[in-house]
C-alpha positions in Angstrom: 80.0 -13.3 21.4 78.6 -16.7 20.8 74.9 -17.0 20.0 74.2 -18.9 23.2 75.7 -16.0 25.2 73.1 -13.6 23.7 70.3 -16.1 24.4 71.2 -16.8 28.0 72.7 -13.4 28.7 76.2 -14.8 29.4 79.1 -12.5 29.5 76.9 -9.4 29.4 77.4 -6.7 32.0 73.8 -5.3 31.5 71.4 -6.3 34.3 68.5 -8.5 33.3 65.2 -6.8 33.2 62.4 -8.8 34.9 59.0 -8.3 33.4 56.0 -8.2 35.6 53.1 -10.3 34.4 49.5 -9.8 35.5 48.2 -12.8 37.4 45.5 -14.6 35.4 42.6 -16.2 37.2 42.1 -19.9 36.8 38.3 -19.5 36.4 36.9 -17.1 33.9 33.8 -16.8 36.1 35.9 -15.2 38.8 37.1 -12.3 36.6 36.7 -8.8 38.0 37.0 -6.7 34.8 34.6 -4.1 33.5 32.4 -6.8 32.0 31.9 -8.3 35.5 31.4 -5.0 37.3 27.7 -5.7 37.7 28.1 -9.3 38.8 27.5 -8.7 42.4 27.8 -11.6 44.9 27.7 -12.1 48.6 28.9 -14.7 51.0 26.0 -15.8 53.2 24.5 -18.9 54.7 21.3 -20.4 53.3 19.3 -19.1 56.2 20.8 -15.6 56.0 19.8 -15.4 52.3 16.3 -16.7 53.0 15.4 -14.8 56.2 14.8 -11.3 54.8 13.3 -12.5 51.5 11.1 -15.4 52.5 7.8 -13.6 53.1 8.1 -11.4 50.0 8.9 -14.3 47.8 6.0 -16.3 49.2 3.5 -13.4 48.8 4.6 -12.7 45.2 4.4 -16.4 44.3 0.9 -16.5 45.6 0.0 -13.3 43.6 1.3 -14.9 40.4 -0.5 -18.1 41.1 -3.8 -16.1 41.4 -3.3 -13.9 38.3 -0.7 -15.3 35.9 -2.0 -18.0 33.6 1.4 -19.7 33.1 2.1 -20.1 36.8 -1.4 -21.4 37.3 -0.8 -24.0 34.6 2.5 -24.9 36.2 0.8 -25.6 39.5 -2.0 -27.6 37.7 0.6 -29.7 35.9 2.4 -30.5 39.2 -0.9 -31.6 40.8 -2.1 -33.7 37.9 1.3 -35.4 37.2 2.6 -35.9 40.7 -0.6 -36.9 42.3 -3.0 -37.7 39.5 -6.7 -38.6 39.8 -6.2 -41.5 42.3 -3.2 -40.3 44.2 -0.4 -42.4 45.8 -1.9 -45.7 46.9 -0.9 -48.1 49.6 0.2 -51.7 48.9 0.8 -53.7 52.0 3.2 -56.7 51.6 3.7 -58.2 55.1 4.7 -61.9 55.1 4.0 -64.7 57.5 6.8 -65.8 59.8 5.5 -69.1 61.2 7.3 -72.3 60.3 4.6 -73.7 58.1 3.9 -70.6 56.0 7.1 -68.6 56.4 7.7 -66.2 53.5 4.2 -66.3 52.2 2.1 -63.2 52.0 -0.2 -62.6 54.9 -3.3 -61.9 52.7 -5.6 -61.3 55.7 -3.4 -58.7 57.4 -2.6 -57.0 54.1 -6.2 -56.6 53.2 -7.2 -55.5 56.7 -4.6 -52.7 56.7 -5.3 -51.6 53.1 -9.1 -51.5 53.7 -8.6 -49.5 57.0 -6.2 -47.1 55.3 -8.7 -46.6 52.4 -11.4 -45.9 55.0 -9.3 -43.4 56.9 -8.4 -41.6 53.6 -12.0 -40.7 52.9 -13.1 -37.1 53.4 -14.1 -36.4 57.0 -11.8 -39.0 58.5 -8.2 -38.0 57.9 -8.1 -34.3 58.6 -9.2 -32.5 61.8 -11.4 -30.0 60.0 -13.2 -32.8 58.2 -13.0 -31.0 54.8 -10.3 -33.0 53.0 -9.8 -36.5 51.8 -6.2 -37.9 51.8 -6.2 -37.4 48.0 -7.0 -33.7 48.6 -4.1 -33.6 51.2 -1.6 -34.9 48.6 -2.8 -32.3 46.1 -2.6 -29.5 48.7 0.9 -30.6 49.7 2.2 -30.5 46.2 0.7 -27.2 45.4 1.9 -25.6 48.6 5.4 -26.9 48.0 5.6 -25.6 44.5 3.9 -22.3 45.2 5.0 -21.4 48.8 8.1 -23.6 49.1 7.0 -25.3 52.3 3.9 -26.5 54.3 3.4 -27.7 57.8 1.4 -30.9 58.6 0.6 -31.4 62.3 0.0 -35.0 63.5 -2.8 -35.1 66.0 -4.0 -37.8 68.5 -7.7 -37.7 68.3 -9.7 -39.9 70.7 -12.9 -38.9 69.0 -11.8 -40.5 65.8 -12.3 -44.2 65.5 -8.7 -44.4 64.2 -7.3 -42.2 67.0 -5.3 -40.1 64.6 -5.8 -37.2 62.2 -3.7 -34.5 60.5 -3.9 -30.7 60.2 -2.5 -28.6 57.4 -0.9 -25.3 58.4 0.3 -22.6 56.0 4.0 -21.6 56.2 2.8 -18.2 57.5 2.2 -19.9 60.9 6.0 -20.4 61.3 7.4 -17.0 62.4 10.4 -16.2 60.2 11.2 -13.2 62.4 11.7 -15.3 65.5 15.5 -15.7 65.6 17.1 -16.1 69.0 18.6 -18.6 71.5 16.0 -20.4 73.7 17.1 -19.5 77.3 15.4 -22.7 78.6 17.2 -25.2 76.4 20.2 -23.3 74.9 19.0 -24.3 71.4 19.0 -21.8 68.5 15.6 -20.8 67.1 16.0 -20.1 63.4 13.0 -18.5 61.7 10.7 -20.2 64.2 12.4 -23.6 64.0 14.2 -24.6 67.2 17.2 -26.8 66.4 19.9 -28.6 68.5 23.6 -28.4 68.0 23.4 -30.7 65.0 20.7 -28.6 63.3 18.1 -31.2 64.0 14.6 -29.7 64.6 13.4 -30.3 68.2 10.4 -27.9 68.3 8.4 -25.5 66.1 7.3 -22.1 67.4 4.2 -21.4 65.5 1.4 -18.8 65.7 -1.7 -20.1 67.4 -3.8 -18.5 64.6 -2.9 -17.3 61.1 -0.8 -14.2 61.6 -2.4 -12.3 58.7 -6.0 -13.1 59.6 -7.1 -9.6 60.8 -9.4 -11.1 63.3 -6.5 -12.3 65.4 -3.9 -9.6 64.7 -4.1 -8.1 68.2 -4.2 -11.3 70.2 -2.1 -13.8 68.4 0.5 -15.7 70.3 3.1 -18.4 69.7 2.7 -22.0 70.8 5.6 -24.5 70.9 4.9 -27.9 69.2 7.4 -30.8 69.5 9.1 -31.7 66.3 7.8 -35.2 66.3 4.3 -33.8 66.0 5.1 -31.7 62.9 6.0 -32.7 59.3 7.8 -29.7 57.9 7.6 -30.4 54.2 10.1 -28.5 52.0 12.9 -29.3 49.5 16.3 -28.0 50.7 18.8 -26.9 48.2 21.7 -26.3 50.6 22.8 -28.5 53.5 22.1 -26.1 56.4 18.8 -24.7 55.1 16.1 -24.4 57.7 13.1 -23.1 55.6 11.8 -23.7 52.1 11.8 -21.3 49.2 9.2 -21.2 46.4 10.0 -22.9 43.1 8.8 -19.8 41.4 11.6 -17.6 42.8 14.0 -18.1 39.9 11.4 -17.1 37.3 9.5 -14.5 39.2 11.2 -11.5 37.6 10.8 -12.8 34.1 7.1 -13.6 34.6 6.4 -10.2 36.0 8.2 -8.4 33.2 6.5 -10.6 30.6 3.1 -9.8 32.0 3.9 -6.0 31.9 5.0 -6.4 28.2 1.9 -8.3 27.3 -0.3 -5.7 29.0 1.5 -2.9 27.1 1.1 -4.7 23.8 -2.6 -5.4 24.4 -3.3 -1.8 25.3 -1.3 -0.6 22.3 -3.2 -3.0 20.0 -6.5 -1.7 21.4 -5.4 1.9 20.9 -4.3 1.1 17.3 -7.6 -0.5 16.5 -9.7 2.2 18.1 -8.1 5.5 16.9 -7.9 6.3 13.2 -6.2 9.7 13.4 -6.4 13.3 14.5 -7.9 16.4 12.8 -5.6 19.4 13.1 -5.9 23.1 12.3 -3.8 26.2 13.1 -6.0 27.4 15.9 -7.4 24.1 17.0 -10.9 24.9 15.8 -12.9 24.9 12.6 -14.0 21.3 12.4 -16.9 19.9 14.4 -17.2 16.4 12.8 -20.4 14.5 12.5 -20.9 14.4 16.3 -19.2 14.9 19.6 -18.2 12.7 22.5 -19.1 13.6 26.0 -15.8 15.3 26.5 -16.3 17.4 23.4 -13.9 15.6 21.0 -15.3 15.6 17.4 -16.2 12.3 15.9 -16.2 11.5 12.1 -18.2 8.6 10.8 -16.1 6.5 8.4 -17.9 4.7 5.5 -16.3 2.4 3.0 -15.5 4.0 -0.4 -16.5 7.6 0.7 -14.3 10.6 1.2 -15.1 13.9 2.8 -13.8 17.3 2.0 -12.4 19.0 5.1 -12.9 22.7 5.8 -10.1 25.2 4.9 -7.2 25.0 7.3 -8.1 21.6 8.6 -5.8 18.6 7.8 -5.9 14.9 8.8 -3.0 13.3 10.6 -3.2 9.5 10.6 -2.4 7.4 13.7 -1.4 3.9 12.8 0.8 2.2 15.4 1.8 -1.4 14.4 1.0 -3.5 17.4 1.7 -6.2 18.3 5.0 -6.0 16.5 6.4 -8.7 14.2 8.8 -9.7 17.0 6.0 -10.3 19.5 5.7 -14.0 19.1 9.4 -14.8 19.0 10.1 -12.6 22.0 7.3 -14.1 24.2 8.3 -17.6 23.2 11.9 -16.9 24.2 10.9 -15.6 27.6 8.6 -18.5 28.2 11.4 -20.9 27.4 13.5 -19.3 30.0 10.6 -19.5 32.5 10.0 -23.2 31.6 13.7 -24.0 32.2 13.6 -22.3 35.6 10.5 -24.3 36.6 12.2 -27.5 35.3 9.3 -28.3 32.9 9.2 -28.5 29.1 8.2 -25.4 27.1 5.5 -27.1 25.1 3.9 -28.4 28.4 4.0 -24.9 30.1 2.9 -22.9 27.1 0.4 -25.4 25.5 2.2 -24.6 22.3 2.5 -27.8 20.1 3.1 -26.0 16.8 6.7 -26.8 16.4 7.0 -30.3 18.0 7.3 -33.7 16.4 7.2 -37.2 17.8 10.8 -37.3 18.8 10.9 -33.8 20.4 7.7 -34.2 22.3 8.7 -37.7 23.5 12.1 -36.4 24.8 10.4 -33.5 26.5 7.8 -35.7 28.1 10.4 -38.1 29.4 12.3 -35.3 31.1 9.1 -34.0 32.6 8.3 -37.4 33.9 11.7 -37.8 35.5 11.1 -34.5 37.4 7.6 -35.6 38.4 8.9 -38.9 39.7 11.4 -37.1 41.9 8.5 -35.2 43.4 6.5 -38.4 43.8 9.3 -40.1 45.7 9.9 -37.0 47.9 6.2 -37.0 48.8 6.2 -40.6 49.7 9.3 -40.5 51.9 8.7 -37.1 53.6 4.9 -37.1 54.0 3.0 -40.3 53.3 5.3 -42.8 55.0 5.6 -40.8 58.3 1.8 -40.3 58.3 1.2 -44.0 57.6 3.5 -45.0 60.4 1.8 -42.8 62.9 -1.7 -43.8 61.7 -0.9 -47.6 61.9 0.3 -47.4 65.5 -2.7 -45.2 66.6 -5.2 -47.4 64.7 -3.9 -50.5 66.5 -3.9 -48.7 69.9 -7.5 -47.5 69.2 -8.5 -51.2 68.5 -9.6 -50.3 64.9 -7.1 -52.8 63.6 -7.1 -56.1 65.3 -3.4 -56.7 64.9 -0.6 -57.3 67.5 1.0 -54.0 68.5 4.5 -55.7 68.8 4.3 -56.3 65.0 3.8 -52.6 64.1 7.3 -52.0 63.0 7.2 -55.0 60.7 3.8 -53.9 59.3 5.2 -50.4 58.7 8.4 -51.6 56.9 6.3 -53.9 54.7 4.2 -51.1 53.2 4.9 -49.8 49.7 3.3 -46.9 48.0 2.4 -46.8 44.3 2.3 -43.4 42.6 0.3 -42.6 39.5 1.6 -44.0 36.2 2.4 -42.3 32.9 1.0 -43.5 29.6 3.5 -43.7 26.8 3.0 -41.8 23.6 3.2 -45.1 21.6 1.6 -47.8 23.9 2.1 -50.6 21.3 5.9 -50.2 21.3 5.8 -50.1 25.1 3.8 -53.3 25.3 6.1 -55.1 22.9 9.1 -53.9 24.9 7.6 -55.3 28.1 7.0 -58.7 26.4 10.6 -58.9 25.2 11.8 -57.8 28.7 9.8 -60.6 30.4 11.1 -63.1 27.9 14.7 -62.1 28.5 14.2 -61.8 32.3 15.2 -58.2 32.4 11.9 -57.0 33.9 9.3 -58.7 36.1 5.5 -58.5 36.4 6.0 -56.3 39.5 8.1 -53.8 37.4 5.4 -53.6 34.7 2.5 -53.4 37.2 4.3 -50.6 39.1 4.8 -48.6 35.9 1.0 -48.6 35.4 0.4 -47.6 39.0 -0.8 -51.1 40.1 0.3 -54.0 42.2 1.1 -57.5 40.9 -1.1 -59.2 43.5 -3.9 -56.8 42.7 -3.5 -57.6 38.9 -3.5 -61.4 39.5 -6.5 -61.1 41.7 -8.4 -59.1 39.1 -7.6 -61.6 36.4 -8.9 -64.4 38.6 -12.1 -62.6 39.3 -12.8 -62.0 35.6 -12.2 -65.7 34.8 -14.6 -66.7 37.5 -17.1 -64.1 36.4 -16.9 -65.4 32.8 -17.6 -69.0 34.0 -20.6 -67.8 36.1 -22.2 -66.3 33.0 -21.1 -69.1 30.7 -18.8 -67.0 28.6 -15.7 -68.6 27.0 -12.8 -66.2 26.9 -10.9 -66.1 23.7 -7.6 -65.2 25.4 -5.6 -66.3 28.4 -3.1 -63.8 29.9 0.5 -64.8 30.7 0.8 -67.2 27.7 -2.0 -67.8 25.3 -3.6 -71.3 25.4 -6.3 -70.7 22.8 -5.9 -69.2 19.4 -7.8 -66.0 19.1 -11.0 -66.0 17.0 -10.4 -64.3 13.7 -13.2 -61.8 12.8 -15.2 -62.7 9.7 -16.1 -59.9 7.4 -19.1 -60.7 5.3 -18.7 -59.9 1.6 -15.1 -58.9 2.1 -12.2 -59.6 -0.2 -9.4 -61.6 1.3 -6.8 -59.9 -0.7 -8.2 -56.4 0.0 
């Protein structure tokens, strides 16, 4: 038989045996072997996953915020970096549209709006309870988002306010997550207290009239229906059809809880190790009374440096010397904290306050990543909270005659508003300044870009420079520099008795 007959089974009377091969999955993550037996999954919508866990997650996140130092630091970092000391500020840039001055900034209208907004933002004016400034509102919104996952802001028409408008903060508890049904009056679905139409667009919010867990109102609380255009439901969805928000702490909650339990155990063990020296033993449990006794009758021996005591016959000493914390304590806690920092999307050195192993490059890279995350939060806060509030405030302020501006220009005034968040100082400001100068010379950046990076507005910058030049002239002071291109050489300092070559 030719060799090719043996290969291709030609001329053979024996039937060909077909081997059965086990089908291999295309994705290793979809394997179902013994190593994946505990990889339990479920197919559920976003709301189905959230509904039964929302309250528990929110309550546990609040407990950690109260009692865990790392979660408390995370919330403080979010407030200080997203909002900052001055908050997100308004810069109005409406332009004139008459034939003579078309395209020029309407300085009068801009200043009028900015001054009125600044006045409304003061404590006692912007919120219905009169307890918060608008800066406080921004801080509360960020903290509630990070801790609770969501917060409700109600827009109120208030004739008693000179602006005709105020806001009210409501905790997420007011929105009943157990209210899930079809509204018989409208046919809309109510999902965890949020009534939505067939496109999942919120049309109304079914909220408790009073806080549901304030014991004063537990027996008499009832729902009220608030139209969706009066509510800002602030949350960051992670899935397309998600109706409610989930706390950012959810992904790290288990690790933080276990780390706290481990730290508590190590602290107790260390206290025990430093408090107890050992035990006196005897065959019958008696025979040694020590130097004194505790209240419960245990003998106490006074230990003096360099002295030894002879024990009675039949009494021996058994030392007790546990080594706590263990040598792996620091490495283990650091490893867990790195996992927690990753889950919170923040650098380890920022969360832990541990700068022992960082250098310029590593801390700069970590800071840049943190800032990118903070800037995402800043933009979210501007688009989902501040801009809707500003739009409602402007219309109401014009209707209340606080702003003497034409009401038919309201849309133009709203669209011309920009909001400037806090800036971030660089680790090496000299390098940043030089880079800005080169960028201006090459035309790759503008004054507006640079001003915005410092949390300022170009018009505000130019105005301040002009004021300082006029102030210097008023006091007869000749400035040694001129911004935007030096026209005078700076005066070199003279050091008396110094050596030029030194």
